[in-house]
Structure formats: structure tokens, C-alpha cells
C-alpha positions as a LaTeX table, in Angstrom:
\begin{tabular}{lrrr}
\hline
Residue & $x$ (\AA) & $y$ (\AA) & $z$ (\AA) \\
\hline
Met1 & 179.53 & $-79.26$ & $-35.88$ \\
Lys2 & 182.17 & $-81.97$ & $-36.17$ \\
Lys3 & 183.75 & $-83.86$ & $-33.17$ \\
Val4 & 187.25 & $-84.61$ & $-33.05$ \\
Leu5 & 189.14 & $-86.96$ & $-30.68$ \\
Ile6 & 192.88 & $-86.18$ & $-30.36$ \\
Thr7 & 194.78 & $-88.28$ & $-28.15$ \\
Gly8 & 197.99 & $-87.08$ & $-26.25$ \\
Ala9 & 196.25 & $-83.23$ & $-26.96$ \\
Asn10 & 197.66 & $-81.45$ & $-23.97$ \\
Lys11 & 200.86 & $-80.42$ & $-25.26$ \\
Gly12 & 202.61 & $-80.16$ & $-28.31$ \\
Ile13 & 201.54 & $-81.22$ & $-31.98$ \\
Gly14 & 198.27 & $-82.93$ & $-30.71$ \\
Tyr15 & 197.49 & $-79.46$ & $-28.72$ \\
Glu16 & 198.66 & $-77.31$ & $-31.52$ \\
Thr17 & 196.17 & $-79.38$ & $-33.54$ \\
Ala18 & 193.46 & $-79.05$ & $-31.35$ \\
Arg19 & 194.12 & $-75.39$ & $-31.24$ \\
Gln20 & 193.27 & $-74.96$ & $-34.79$ \\
Leu21 & 190.76 & $-77.25$ & $-35.13$ \\
Leu22 & 188.85 & $-75.25$ & $-32.52$ \\
Gln23 & 189.67 & $-71.69$ & $-34.53$ \\
Asn24 & 187.93 & $-73.63$ & $-37.40$ \\
Gly25 & 184.43 & $-74.42$ & $-35.84$ \\
Tyr26 & 185.30 & $-78.32$ & $-34.66$ \\
Tyr27 & 184.50 & $-79.54$ & $-31.29$ \\
Val28 & 187.68 & $-81.20$ & $-29.61$ \\
Phe29 & 187.98 & $-83.52$ & $-27.26$ \\
Leu30 & 191.58 & $-83.43$ & $-25.92$ \\
Gly31 & 193.05 & $-86.91$ & $-24.74$ \\
Ser32 & 195.50 & $-86.43$ & $-22.00$ \\
Arg33 & 196.97 & $-89.20$ & $-19.98$ \\
Asn34 & 196.82 & $-86.98$ & $-17.07$ \\
Ile35 & 193.73 & $-85.29$ & $-16.83$ \\
Glu36 & 194.76 & $-82.39$ & $-14.93$ \\
Asn37 & 197.22 & $-81.41$ & $-17.72$ \\
Gly38 & 193.89 & $-81.58$ & $-20.02$ \\
Ile39 & 192.67 & $-79.23$ & $-18.06$ \\
Glu40 & 194.70 & $-76.99$ & $-17.81$ \\
Ala41 & 195.22 & $-77.13$ & $-21.52$ \\
Val42 & 191.50 & $-76.55$ & $-22.40$ \\
Glu43 & 191.60 & $-73.46$ & $-20.11$ \\
Lys44 & 194.42 & $-72.37$ & $-21.94$ \\
Leu45 & 192.29 & $-72.37$ & $-24.95$ \\
Lys46 & 189.49 & $-70.67$ & $-23.34$ \\
Thr47 & 191.85 & $-67.77$ & $-23.13$ \\
Glu48 & 191.94 & $-67.15$ & $-26.45$ \\
Gly49 & 188.50 & $-67.69$ & $-26.88$ \\
Leu50 & 188.38 & $-71.33$ & $-28.03$ \\
Asn51 & 185.27 & $-72.69$ & $-25.75$ \\
Asn52 & 184.40 & $-75.90$ & $-27.59$ \\
Ala53 & 187.18 & $-77.98$ & $-26.18$ \\
Glu54 & 186.83 & $-80.62$ & $-23.31$ \\
Ala55 & 189.80 & $-82.51$ & $-21.63$ \\
Ile56 & 189.06 & $-86.34$ & $-21.64$ \\
Gln57 & 191.49 & $-88.72$ & $-19.46$ \\
Leu58 & 192.98 & $-91.30$ & $-21.94$ \\
Asp59 & 195.86 & $-93.26$ & $-21.35$ \\
Val60 & 196.39 & $-94.89$ & $-24.79$ \\
Thr61 & 198.23 & $-97.86$ & $-23.10$ \\
Asn62 & 195.79 & $-98.89$ & $-20.77$ \\
Asp63 & 192.58 & $-100.86$ & $-21.83$ \\
Glu64 & 190.51 & $-99.39$ & $-19.06$ \\
Ser65 & 191.44 & $-96.02$ & $-19.88$ \\
Val66 & 190.47 & $-96.26$ & $-23.40$ \\
Lys67 & 186.93 & $-97.86$ & $-22.43$ \\
Thr68 & 186.34 & $-95.26$ & $-19.53$ \\
Ala69 & 186.93 & $-92.54$ & $-22.37$ \\
Arg70 & 185.02 & $-94.33$ & $-24.99$ \\
Ile71 & 181.91 & $-94.30$ & $-22.43$ \\
Glu72 & 182.20 & $-90.58$ & $-21.36$ \\
Ile73 & 182.54 & $-89.47$ & $-24.96$ \\
Gly74 & 179.39 & $-91.45$ & $-25.80$ \\
Lys75 & 177.55 & $-89.63$ & $-23.13$ \\
Lys76 & 178.20 & $-86.38$ & $-24.94$ \\
Thr77 & 177.87 & $-87.52$ & $-28.46$ \\
Asp78 & 176.38 & $-90.29$ & $-30.88$ \\
Val79 & 178.99 & $-89.42$ & $-33.44$ \\
Leu80 & 182.77 & $-88.94$ & $-33.81$ \\
Asp81 & 184.15 & $-87.54$ & $-37.31$ \\
Ile82 & 187.63 & $-87.49$ & $-36.78$ \\
Leu83 & 190.13 & $-89.48$ & $-34.36$ \\
Ile84 & 193.84 & $-88.32$ & $-34.65$ \\
Asn85 & 196.23 & $-90.94$ & $-33.05$ \\
Asn86 & 198.73 & $-88.24$ & $-32.06$ \\
Ala87 & 199.84 & $-89.56$ & $-28.76$ \\
Gly88 & 203.64 & $-91.27$ & $-29.11$ \\
Thr89 & 207.00 & $-91.39$ & $-27.27$ \\
Ser90 & 210.29 & $-91.80$ & $-28.71$ \\
Gly91 & 211.64 & $-94.25$ & $-26.33$ \\
Gly92 & 214.81 & $-91.88$ & $-25.73$ \\
Glu93 & 217.62 & $-91.58$ & $-27.57$ \\
Gln94 & 219.04 & $-93.17$ & $-30.23$ \\
Gln95 & 218.72 & $-97.00$ & $-29.46$ \\
Asn96 & 221.23 & $-99.40$ & $-30.84$ \\
Ser97 & 219.68 & $-102.55$ & $-31.85$ \\
Leu98 & 222.11 & $-104.95$ & $-30.85$ \\
Asp99 & 221.67 & $-103.63$ & $-27.05$ \\
Tyr100 & 218.39 & $-101.61$ & $-26.59$ \\
Asn101 & 216.32 & $-103.47$ & $-23.98$ \\
Val102 & 213.50 & $-105.51$ & $-25.20$ \\
Asp103 & 211.34 & $-104.43$ & $-22.33$ \\
Ser104 & 211.92 & $-100.83$ & $-23.54$ \\
Ile105 & 211.19 & $-101.62$ & $-27.45$ \\
Lys106 & 207.59 & $-103.18$ & $-26.02$ \\
Asp107 & 206.88 & $-99.62$ & $-23.92$ \\
Val108 & 207.27 & $-97.80$ & $-26.89$ \\
Phe109 & 205.11 & $-100.41$ & $-29.03$ \\
Glu110 & 203.14 & $-100.13$ & $-26.62$ \\
Thr111 & 201.83 & $-96.04$ & $-26.86$ \\
Asn112 & 202.75 & $-95.78$ & $-30.85$ \\
Phe113 & 201.30 & $-98.82$ & $-31.87$ \\
Tyr114 & 199.12 & $-100.56$ & $-29.48$ \\
Gly115 & 197.93 & $-97.87$ & $-28.29$ \\
Ala116 & 196.79 & $-96.23$ & $-31.76$ \\
Ile117 & 194.81 & $-99.93$ & $-32.32$ \\
Arg118 & 193.24 & $-99.77$ & $-28.94$ \\
Val119 & 191.68 & $-96.25$ & $-29.40$ \\
Thr120 & 190.86 & $-96.68$ & $-33.05$ \\
Gln121 & 188.72 & $-100.01$ & $-31.91$ \\
Ala122 & 187.05 & $-98.67$ & $-29.06$ \\
Phe123 & 186.02 & $-95.78$ & $-31.16$ \\
Ile124 & 185.14 & $-97.09$ & $-34.42$ \\
Asp125 & 181.65 & $-97.53$ & $-33.98$ \\
Leu126 & 180.71 & $-93.42$ & $-33.12$ \\
Met127 & 182.96 & $-92.51$ & $-36.00$ \\
Arg128 & 180.94 & $-95.15$ & $-37.97$ \\
Lys129 & 177.81 & $-92.77$ & $-37.96$ \\
Ser130 & 179.79 & $-90.15$ & $-39.60$ \\
Asn131 & 179.10 & $-88.90$ & $-43.13$ \\
Glu132 & 183.34 & $-88.03$ & $-43.78$ \\
Pro133 & 184.95 & $-90.03$ & $-41.02$ \\
Arg134 & 188.52 & $-89.33$ & $-40.96$ \\
Ile135 & 191.65 & $-91.05$ & $-38.96$ \\
Val136 & 194.92 & $-89.63$ & $-38.93$ \\
Asn137 & 198.08 & $-91.77$ & $-37.74$ \\
Leu138 & 200.56 & $-89.46$ & $-36.86$ \\
Ser139 & 203.84 & $-91.21$ & $-38.22$ \\
Ser140 & 207.31 & $-90.21$ & $-39.01$ \\
Gly141 & 209.51 & $-89.99$ & $-42.25$ \\
Leu142 & 211.99 & $-92.03$ & $-40.02$ \\
Ala143 & 209.42 & $-95.07$ & $-40.22$ \\
Ser144 & 210.08 & $-95.10$ & $-44.01$ \\
Gln145 & 212.05 & $-98.29$ & $-44.84$ \\
Thr146 & 213.01 & $-96.45$ & $-48.25$ \\
Val147 & 214.12 & $-93.24$ & $-46.23$ \\
Ala148 & 215.85 & $-95.29$ & $-43.44$ \\
Ser149 & 218.11 & $-97.63$ & $-45.87$ \\
Asp150 & 219.03 & $-94.86$ & $-47.85$ \\
Thr151 & 222.73 & $-93.88$ & $-47.09$ \\
Thr152 & 222.63 & $-90.40$ & $-49.20$ \\
Asn153 & 219.79 & $-89.40$ & $-46.74$ \\
Pro154 & 220.92 & $-86.87$ & $-44.30$ \\
Phe155 & 218.60 & $-88.74$ & $-41.14$ \\
Tyr156 & 220.49 & $-92.08$ & $-42.33$ \\
Pro157 & 222.47 & $-91.88$ & $-39.38$ \\
Tyr158 & 219.80 & $-91.66$ & $-36.80$ \\
Lys159 & 218.76 & $-94.96$ & $-35.61$ \\
Ser160 & 216.01 & $-95.49$ & $-33.11$ \\
Thr161 & 215.06 & $-99.21$ & $-33.17$ \\
Gly162 & 212.11 & $-98.94$ & $-30.88$ \\
Tyr163 & 210.57 & $-95.46$ & $-32.37$ \\
Gln164 & 211.16 & $-96.13$ & $-36.10$ \\
Ser165 & 209.78 & $-100.00$ & $-35.61$ \\
Ser166 & 207.02 & $-98.80$ & $-34.20$ \\
Lys167 & 205.73 & $-96.23$ & $-36.30$ \\
Thr168 & 206.69 & $-98.55$ & $-39.70$ \\
Ala169 & 204.20 & $-100.86$ & $-37.50$ \\
Leu170 & 201.70 & $-98.12$ & $-37.51$ \\
Asn171 & 202.05 & $-97.25$ & $-40.87$ \\
Met172 & 201.14 & $-100.83$ & $-41.70$ \\
Tyr173 & 197.99 & $-100.81$ & $-39.74$ \\
Thr174 & 197.12 & $-97.92$ & $-41.49$ \\
Ile175 & 197.16 & $-99.84$ & $-44.66$ \\
His176 & 194.97 & $-102.46$ & $-43.06$ \\
Leu177 & 192.47 & $-100.05$ & $-41.60$ \\
Ala178 & 191.63 & $-98.43$ & $-44.69$ \\
Phe179 & 191.48 & $-101.71$ & $-46.65$ \\
Asp180 & 189.15 & $-103.00$ & $-43.90$ \\
Leu181 & 186.70 & $-99.98$ & $-44.37$ \\
Arg182 & 187.24 & $-99.48$ & $-48.14$ \\
Glu183 & 183.73 & $-99.88$ & $-48.70$ \\
Thr184 & 182.64 & $-96.84$ & $-46.60$ \\
Asn185 & 183.66 & $-92.82$ & $-46.45$ \\
Phe186 & 186.20 & $-93.15$ & $-44.06$ \\
Lys187 & 189.54 & $-92.07$ & $-44.93$ \\
Val188 & 192.75 & $-93.60$ & $-43.32$ \\
Asn189 & 196.33 & $-92.07$ & $-43.64$ \\
Ser190 & 199.72 & $-91.81$ & $-41.98$ \\
Val191 & 201.06 & $-88.49$ & $-41.65$ \\
Cys192 & 204.44 & $-87.56$ & $-40.85$ \\
Pro193 & 204.34 & $-84.04$ & $-39.15$ \\
Gly194 & 207.89 & $-83.14$ & $-39.90$ \\
Phe195 & 211.00 & $-82.85$ & $-37.48$ \\
Thr196 & 209.19 & $-80.17$ & $-34.95$ \\
Ser197 & 210.38 & $-78.92$ & $-32.02$ \\
Thr198 & 208.46 & $-80.57$ & $-28.87$ \\
Asp199 & 209.42 & $-82.63$ & $-25.72$ \\
Ile200 & 209.53 & $-86.02$ & $-27.65$ \\
Asn201 & 212.84 & $-84.60$ & $-29.16$ \\
Asn202 & 213.77 & $-82.40$ & $-26.30$ \\
His203 & 213.01 & $-79.32$ & $-28.72$ \\
Gln204 & 215.83 & $-80.19$ & $-31.23$ \\
Gly205 & 213.36 & $-80.15$ & $-34.56$ \\
Pro206 & 213.62 & $-77.44$ & $-36.51$ \\
Gly207 & 209.99 & $-77.37$ & $-37.46$ \\
Thr208 & 207.34 & $-75.12$ & $-35.63$ \\
Val209 & 204.40 & $-77.11$ & $-34.16$ \\
Glu210 & 201.97 & $-74.38$ & $-36.05$ \\
Asp211 & 203.66 & $-75.87$ & $-39.39$ \\
Ala212 & 203.01 & $-79.50$ & $-38.01$ \\
Ala213 & 199.87 & $-79.60$ & $-37.19$ \\
Lys214 & 198.88 & $-77.56$ & $-40.70$ \\
Arg215 & 200.45 & $-80.85$ & $-42.21$ \\
Val216 & 197.95 & $-83.06$ & $-40.14$ \\
Ile217 & 194.98 & $-81.10$ & $-40.37$ \\
Lys218 & 195.32 & $-81.07$ & $-44.16$ \\
Tyr219 & 194.56 & $-85.19$ & $-43.88$ \\
Val220 & 191.41 & $-83.83$ & $-41.79$ \\
Leu221 & 190.13 & $-82.23$ & $-44.56$ \\
Ile222 & 190.01 & $-83.92$ & $-47.56$ \\
Asp223 & 186.80 & $-84.99$ & $-48.97$ \\
Asn224 & 185.44 & $-88.44$ & $-49.69$ \\
Asn225 & 187.44 & $-88.66$ & $-53.31$ \\
Gly226 & 190.21 & $-87.78$ & $-50.81$ \\
Pro227 & 193.36 & $-90.51$ & $-50.52$ \\
Ser228 & 193.40 & $-93.37$ & $-47.95$ \\
Gly229 & 195.71 & $-96.28$ & $-46.60$ \\
Lys230 & 198.69 & $-93.74$ & $-48.00$ \\
Phe231 & 201.83 & $-92.30$ & $-45.96$ \\
Phe232 & 202.42 & $-88.36$ & $-46.51$ \\
Ser233 & 205.42 & $-86.40$ & $-45.26$ \\
Glu234 & 204.85 & $-82.93$ & $-46.42$ \\
Ala235 & 208.17 & $-81.55$ & $-45.05$ \\
Tyr236 & 210.36 & $-83.96$ & $-47.07$ \\
Phe237 & 208.35 & $-85.10$ & $-50.23$ \\
Pro238 & 205.70 & $-82.35$ & $-50.89$ \\
Asn239 & 202.62 & $-83.00$ & $-53.06$ \\
Thr240 & 203.33 & $-86.60$ & $-53.18$ \\
Glu241 & 203.71 & $-89.85$ & $-51.20$ \\
Cys242 & 206.28 & $-90.42$ & $-49.16$ \\
Pro243 & 207.98 & $-94.08$ & $-49.79$ \\
Trp244 & 207.05 & $-96.90$ & $-47.78$ \\
\hline
\end{tabular}
């Protein structure tokens, strides 16, 4: 049974991704900053007969929390097959580049960018023992510099300095990570789940978590001939790569 770690998995896209992977026979560690919320999510899954789930306290912004999570998961398995860096924050409403507080930008980067790096580095040793290790970094179509600068794009007026910049940085990390793991069976990709109705956008998104999770899982399921170091946004650029 393949083992999966999903950060920020107690609700939203992370929770639904866990749910669908459990339905397909995976064992899922649900990373949750608040362990009580994680336990509640696991109990909810169990009511559906999905029993191969376990809550792990994991605050991606905290070094000690990440190290402790690695120790705890290491007690339960020698191999981690899949890492989904899902935990994220928007940093609030649209953020003007001239007056958005620098400390607030740092907070967004701490979760969306540095958090993904912390977790990846902490668990890479367990993933190296997998025959088909997969890392999916949840990005956003708004992180595409091509899209963000296209005045004809319907999302062009939306400008969120901290959020978009952090996800663009995460995309670059995906490229570097895929390069550093190029001689292995690792597949590392950035995936935009689409504009989905979740807490992060006050449920303004028109998309469903069910569809968003399917887009993420598509890149969990790729075989060893699949893409790596790429950026995909199935909702807006189906069957092709998203422009960087």
C-alpha cells in the first residue's frame, strides 16, 4: 500500500485529495497545523469507511513541527511514496505592490514557499526508498507570469503581490527540485487545481474540491515515463503545460 503525506489536509482541496486517494487504496497521513482539526477530519473519513488515514500535527512554517512530523511518520513507515505540498495561504484580499506590508508578504512566503521546501527536505530520505516517488506542489494559474501580464486574460485585473509571487517562487523550486532529482524515478510537478470554492478565497471560486482533487491526483498517478519539472493548469490549459 502506497503511503502519502498531504500538508494542510484537514479541509478543502487537501482533505478531498486525501479522500479520493483513500478510495483508491492509498494510506494517507493528513498533515494539519491544528491536530484536533486533523483528528476530526480522520474521524469524518472513517464514517465513509475510509480507515487508512492518520492525522499528523504539521505546521509547515515551524521547523520543529516539521522535524517532529518526520520522526512520527518515520516510526510508522520506512517509505513515503507521495508528497503533496498543499498547505497554503492567500494573505488576504488583493495586495497592492506599493503598500502591501513586507512582513505580511514574508508570512505568505513562509507557508507557500519556505513551507514546501521545509517539508520536502525533511521527507526526501523516506521518498528515496520508493520505487515511484511523486511530489506535487500546489500552485496557481495566477503564478504564471505569462498569464499575469496578459491584458486579455480575464484574471489580469487580479493582482495579489504576496500570493502570486510566492506561488511563482514555488514553481521555480519545482524546476530546481526536478533537475536535482533527474537521475531518479522522482516526478516533481506544479499543479494548479483551478479557482476552487475553499476557505482560502472565502468560497468565491466556481470550481469544486472534487474536480480540484482530480487534477492534483492526475500527477500523483503518472508512471516513470511521465513529466517532471512542469507546470500544469488543467482547468485553464487542458492537455498542455501551463505557460510559466
